[in-house]
C-alpha positions in Angstrom: 25.7 -27.3 -25.7 24.7 -25.9 -22.2 21.8 -23.5 -21.6 22.7 -20.2 -20.0 19.9 -20.8 -17.4 18.8 -23.9 -15.6 15.2 -24.9 -15.9 14.4 -23.4 -12.4 16.1 -20.1 -13.2 14.2 -20.0 -16.5 10.9 -20.6 -14.7 11.8 -17.9 -12.2 12.5 -15.4 -15.0 9.2 -16.1 -16.6 7.3 -15.7 -13.3 9.1 -12.6 -12.4 8.3 -11.1 -15.8 4.6 -11.8 -15.3 4.6 -10.2 -11.8 6.3 -7.2 -13.1 3.9 -6.8 -16.0 1.0 -6.8 -13.6 2.7 -4.0 -11.6 3.4 -2.0 -14.8 -0.2 -2.2 -15.9 -1.4 -0.9 -12.5 1.2 1.9 -12.5 0.4 3.0 -16.0 -3.3 3.1 -15.0 -2.6 5.5 -12.2 -3.6 3.3 -9.2 -2.0 3.8 -5.8 1.2 1.9 -4.8 -0.6 -0.1 -2.1 -2.8 -1.6 -4.8 0.1 -2.3 -7.1 2.0 -4.2 -4.4 -1.2 -6.1 -3.5 -1.8 -7.2 -7.1 1.8 -8.2 -7.6 1.9 -10.2 -4.4 -1.3 -12.0 -5.4 0.1 -13.0 -8.8 3.4 -14.0 -7.2 1.6 -16.2 -4.6 -0.3 -18.0 -7.3 2.9 -18.6 -9.2 4.6 -20.0 -6.1 7.1 -17.2 -5.6 7.5 -14.4 -3.1 7.5 -10.8 -4.2 8.8 -7.5 -2.7 8.4 -4.3 -4.7 9.4 -0.7 -4.4 7.0 1.7 -6.2 7.5 5.3 -7.2 5.6 7.6 -9.4 7.0 6.2 -12.6 9.2 3.2 -11.6 8.9 -0.3 -10.1 11.7 -2.2 -8.5 10.6 -5.8 -8.1 12.3 -8.8 -6.5 10.9 -12.3 -6.9 12.3 -15.1 -4.8 11.8 -18.9 -5.0 13.7 -20.8 -2.3 17.4 -19.8 -2.7 17.0 -18.1 -6.1 15.8 -14.6 -6.7 15.6 -12.1 -9.5 15.4 -8.3 -9.4 13.9 -6.3 -12.2 13.3 -2.6 -12.8 10.8 -1.1 -15.1 9.4 2.4 -15.7 6.6 4.1 -17.6 7.1 7.1 -19.8 3.8 9.0 -19.2 1.6 9.5 -16.2 -2.1 8.8 -16.9 -5.3 7.3 -15.5 -7.1 4.3 -16.9 -9.8 2.9 -14.6 -10.8 0.5 -17.3 -7.5 -1.3 -17.1 -7.6 -1.3 -13.3 -11.0 -2.9 -13.6 -9.9 -5.5 -16.2 -6.9 -6.5 -14.1 -9.0 -6.8 -11.0 -11.4 -9.1 -12.7 -8.6 -11.2 -14.1 -7.0 -11.6 -10.7 -10.3 -12.6 -9.1 -10.9 -15.1 -11.9 -7.5 -16.7 -11.7 -7.6 -16.7 -7.9 -10.7 -18.9 -8.0 -9.3 -21.5 -10.4 -5.5 -21.4 -10.3 -5.3 -24.5 -8.0 -7.0 -26.6 -10.7 -4.5 -25.5 -13.3 -1.0 -26.8 -14.0 1.9 -24.3 -13.6 2.4 -24.1 -17.4 -1.3 -23.6 -18.0 -1.4 -20.8 -15.4 1.6 -19.0 -16.9 0.2 -19.3 -20.4 -3.2 -18.0 -19.3 -1.7 -15.1 -17.4 0.6 -14.2 -20.3 -2.3 -14.1 -22.8 -4.6 -12.2 -20.5 -2.1 -9.6 -19.6 -1.2 -9.1 -23.3 -4.9 -8.3 -24.0 -5.0 -5.7 -21.2 -1.7 -4.2 -22.3 -3.0 -3.6 -25.8 -6.4 -2.5 -24.8 -7.3 0.7 -26.7 -8.9 3.7 -25.0 -12.7 3.4 -24.7 -13.2 6.9 -25.9 -11.7 9.1 -28.7 -10.6 12.7 -28.8 -14.0 14.3 -29.4 -15.6 12.3 -26.6 -12.8 13.1 -24.2 -13.3 16.9 -25.0 -17.1 16.5 -24.4 -16.5 14.7 -21.1 -14.2 17.5 -19.9 -16.7 20.1 -21.0 -19.6 18.4 -19.1 -17.4 18.0 -16.0 -16.1 21.6 -15.9 -19.5 23.1 -16.8 -21.2 21.2 -14.0 -18.4 22.1 -11.6 -19.0 25.8 -12.5 -22.5 25.7 -11.1 -21.3 24.0 -8.0 -18.8 26.8 -7.5 -21.5 29.4 -7.7 -21.6 30.2 -11.4 -24.6 30.8 -13.6 -25.7 29.9 -17.1 -23.4 32.3 -18.8 -20.4 31.0 -17.0 -21.4 27.4 -17.6 -21.8 28.0 -21.4 -18.4 29.8 -21.6 -16.7 27.0 -19.6 -18.4 24.3 -21.7 -16.8 25.6 -24.9 -13.4 26.7 -23.4 -12.8 23.5 -21.5 -13.7 21.3 -24.5 -11.1 23.0 -26.7 -8.6 23.0 -23.8 -9.0 19.2 -23.3 -8.8 18.6 -27.1 -5.5 20.4 -27.3 -4.2 18.6 -24.2 -5.1 15.2 -25.5 -3.7 15.9 -29.0 -0.3 17.1 -27.6 -0.1 14.2 -25.1 -0.6 11.8 -28.1 2.4 13.4 -29.7 4.4 12.8 -26.4 5.0 16.4 -25.7 6.3 17.2 -22.2 3.4 16.9 -19.8 4.1 20.1 -17.9 4.3 22.1 -21.2 1.0 20.5 -22.3 -0.6 21.6 -19.1 0.5 25.2 -19.5 -0.7 25.3 -23.2 -4.0 23.7 -22.3 -4.6 26.2 -19.4 -3.7 29.1 -21.6 -6.0 27.9 -24.4 -9.0 27.3 -22.1 -8.6 30.6 -20.2 -8.0 32.7 -23.3 -11.0 31.2 -25.1 -13.2 31.8 -22.0 -12.1 35.5 -21.9 -12.8 35.8 -25.6 -16.3 34.3 -25.3 -17.2 36.5 -22.3 -15.7 39.5 -24.0 -17.7 39.0 -27.2 -20.8 38.4 -25.0 -20.2 41.7 -23.2 -20.0 43.6 -26.4 -22.9 42.0 -28.3 -25.3 40.8 -25.5 -24.3 43.5 -22.9 -23.8 40.9 -20.2 -22.1 41.8 -16.9 -18.3 42.0 -17.2 -18.0 40.2 -13.8 -18.8 36.9 -15.6 -15.1 36.8 -16.5 -14.6 35.6 -13.0 -15.5 32.1 -14.2 -12.3 31.6 -16.1 -10.8 29.5 -13.4 -13.5 26.9 -13.8 -12.6 26.5 -17.5 -9.3 24.9 -16.4 -10.6 22.5 -13.8 -10.1 19.5 -16.1 -6.4 20.0 -15.4 -6.7 19.4 -11.7 -4.8 16.2 -11.0 -7.3 14.8 -8.5 -6.5 11.2 -9.1 -2.8 11.3 -8.3 -3.5 13.8 -5.5 -5.9 11.5 -3.7 -4.0 8.3 -4.3 -0.8 10.0 -3.2 -2.3 10.9 0.2 -3.7 7.4 0.4 -0.2 6.0 -0.1 1.0 8.3 2.7 -1.7 6.8 4.9 -0.2 3.4 4.2 3.3 4.8 5.1 4.5 4.5 1.6 6.3 7.8 1.5 8.4 7.4 -1.6 5.3 7.0 -3.8 3.0 9.3 -1.8 5.4 12.2 -1.8 6.2 11.9 -5.5 2.5 11.7 -6.4 1.6 14.8 -4.3 4.6 16.6 -5.7 3.6 15.8 -9.3 0.1 17.1 -8.6 1.4 20.4 -7.1 3.7 20.9 -10.1 0.7 20.4 -12.5 -1.4 22.8 -10.5 1.5 25.4 -10.6 1.9 25.0 -14.3 -1.8 25.5 -15.0 -2.1 28.5 -12.7 1.0 30.1 -14.0 -0.3 29.9 -17.6 -3.7 31.2 -16.5 -2.1 34.0 -14.5 -0.1 35.1 -17.5 -3.2 35.3 -19.6 -5.3 37.0 -16.9 -2.5 39.5 -16.1 -2.4 40.4 -19.8 -6.0 41.7 -19.6 -5.9 42.7 -15.9 -8.4 40.1 -14.5 -8.3 38.8 -11.0 -10.0 35.6 -9.7 -13.1 37.3 -8.1 -16.3 35.7 -6.9 -18.8 34.7 -9.6 -22.3 36.1 -9.9 -24.2 33.4 -8.0 -27.8 32.8 -9.3 -30.5 33.7 -6.8 -32.4 30.4 -6.4 -34.7 29.0 -3.7 -32.9 26.5 -1.5 -35.0 23.6 -2.8 -34.1 24.4 -6.4 -30.4 25.0 -5.4 -30.3 21.5 -3.9 -32.1 20.0 -6.9 -29.6 21.6 -9.4 -26.7 20.6 -7.2 -27.8 16.9 -7.5 -27.9 17.2 -11.3 -24.6 19.1 -11.5 -22.9 16.7 -9.1 -24.1 13.7 -11.1 -22.9 15.1 -14.5 -19.7 16.5 -13.0 -18.6 13.1 -11.5 -19.8 11.4 -14.7 -17.6 13.6 -16.8 -14.6 13.0 -14.7 -15.2 9.3 -14.5 -15.5 9.0 -18.3 -12.4 11.2 -18.7 -10.6 8.6 -16.6 -11.6 6.0 -19.2 -14.2 4.3 -17.0 -16.7 1.9 -18.6 -20.2 3.4 -18.9 -21.7 1.2 -16.1 -18.9 2.0 -13.7 -19.1 5.7 -14.6 -22.8 5.9 -14.0 -22.4 4.1 -10.6 -19.7 6.5 -9.6 -21.8 9.5 -10.7 -24.7 8.2 -8.6 -22.4 7.9 -5.5 -20.9 11.4 -6.1 -24.3 12.9 -6.7 -25.7 12.4 -3.2 -22.3 12.7 -1.4 -21.3 16.0 -2.9 -24.8 17.5 -2.6 -24.8 16.5 1.1 -21.4 18.2 1.5 -22.6 21.5 0.0 -25.9 21.4 2.0 -24.0 20.8 5.2 -21.8 23.8 4.6 -24.8 26.1 3.7 -27.4 25.1 6.2 -25.6 23.3 9.1 -22.7 25.7 9.1 -20.3 22.8 9.3 -16.7 23.7 8.4 -15.7 23.0 4.8 -13.1 20.5 5.8 -15.4 18.5 8.1 -18.1 18.4 5.4 -15.5 17.1 2.9 -14.4 14.4 5.4 -18.1 13.3 5.9 -18.8 13.2 2.2 -15.6 11.3 1.4 -16.5 8.8 4.2 -19.9 8.3 2.6 -18.3 7.8 -0.8 -15.9 5.2 0.6 -18.7 3.2 2.3 -20.9 3.4 -0.8 -18.0 2.3 -3.0 -17.5 -0.7 -0.8 -21.0 -1.9 -1.3 -21.5 -1.0 -4.9 -18.2 -2.6 -5.9 -19.6 -6.0 -5.1 -22.6 -5.5 -7.3 -20.9 -4.3 -10.4 -17.7 -6.3 -9.9 -15.1 -3.5 -10.0 -12.4 -2.3 -7.6 -13.4 0.3 -5.0 -10.8 2.8 -6.2 -12.5 3.0 -9.6 -15.7 4.2 -7.8 -14.3 6.2 -4.9 -11.6 8.4 -6.3 -13.5 9.8 -9.3 -16.5 10.5 -7.0 -14.2 12.4 -4.6 -12.3 14.3 -7.4 -15.2 16.7 -7.8 -14.7 17.7 -4.2 -11.0 18.6 -4.7 -10.8 22.4 -4.1 -9.4 23.3 -7.5 -10.5 26.9 -7.3 -8.9 27.3 -3.9 -5.6 26.0 -5.4 -5.8 28.2 -8.4 -6.4 31.3 -6.2 -3.6 30.4 -3.8 -1.1 30.1 -6.7 -2.5 33.2 -8.3 -1.8 35.3 -5.2 1.6 33.7 -4.8 2.4 34.9 -8.3 1.0 38.4 -7.3 3.2 38.4 -4.2 0.1 38.7 -2.0 1.2 36.2 0.6 -1.6 36.8 3.1 -4.3 35.7 0.6 -2.0 33.0 -0.8 -1.6 31.4 2.6 -5.3 31.8 3.4 -6.5 30.0 0.2 -3.6 27.5 0.2 -4.2 26.5 3.8 -7.9 25.9 3.2 -7.1 23.9 0.1 -4.5 21.8 2.0 -6.9 21.0 4.8 -9.6 19.9 2.3 -7.1 17.8 0.3 -6.1 15.9 3.4 -9.7 15.6 4.7 -10.9 13.9 1.5 -8.4 10.9 1.6 -8.9 10.8 5.4 -12.6 10.1 4.8 -11.7 7.3 2.3 -9.2 5.9 4.8 -11.8 5.8 7.6 -14.2 4.0 5.3 -11.4 1.5 4.5 -10.6 1.0 8.1 -14.3 0.2 8.8 -14.5 -2.3 6.0 -11.0 -3.7 5.4 -8.8 -5.5 8.0 -5.6 -4.7 6.1 -6.3 -1.0 6.6 -7.6 -1.4 10.2 -4.6 -3.4 11.5 -0.9 -3.7 10.7 -1.2 -7.3 9.3 0.8 -9.1 6.7 -0.9 -9.6 3.4 -3.1 -12.7 3.4 -0.8 -14.7 1.1 2.2 -14.0 3.3 0.7 -15.2 6.6 1.8 -18.6 7.9 
């Protein structure tokens, strides 16, 4: 009886499967395509094969080659999510294997990789439904203060965003269409916020202008991670992945704003400015530090970051985002320039802190920058598009677009200053001869 594959072909099949599994873990965790390709190449190099991969938003086309033999495989993921814990676990695994693979036989290396990847693939989420809702509430409530809201807006957003995230998480677990889930969560959060403020106006006689904070109740829906990683992919000339990620983010924003517009139009509410608390500059800066810390912490935990990583990210975002806001207020620096400076500081800080806590830079930098994504500008732009007010739509949309490109540009500049693969058009280290 003859085997359908020779021993060499069978070994190539096994190695190709391992390389593809690494890529699929990265893709499902939401990391950028440049990191996915880098991780796949590192594993392929250790296994003695060459790898070329084409990455999109949901698919990987991978070819592994060993001498004259090659194998091409395609895989895809069903849902789009973010899991910085898996990114971190995979990074640690690759560093560990890189340090000792030369002392292992080929069969030992394959067996070890197979078992380690299986553990990561079956890793449960670090936090449950209630915790996820709490993290979204903390992030959005902190974001509300940074946008100029006061205590009443913060309390309304705290409750509304918690219920919105709980609904979103529940429906995603049931594998409902992601765009439908976004619309339902946005409608839930904005409706609940209007209800809370409406009751407060009747009972506590608060100012009706507090309803302007309803946009902040939906900021947990802003796809900051795919938006930032998409532009980073574009910076690496990976247009197929970058364009798809940015397009996905725009569709999510449109779905959220459309649902919120329907709710707001039903009760005749427009996205006006919030009633900003009148505080001394010193107190404003102090509360901005606190709000930035908890805002970034909430987003980092929402992305399934371990506690230590989330706290480090929050510390970085705390001083970077506060500096951004202070530069805008007191140095009259344009919003886009302040965003670029803050993102550059985040990128440099992530480079140094990543060595101390042994985690990839993307797990520190992107969540810290997400709080700077101009979600309220995007919501207003989409709102005015739906109102057929093109002048205001173009105004808000242009400002949002410039900030969105300034943030990844700051991270790219930080990468260029600290990483040769970003500074120069070099082949990956394992492909150089």
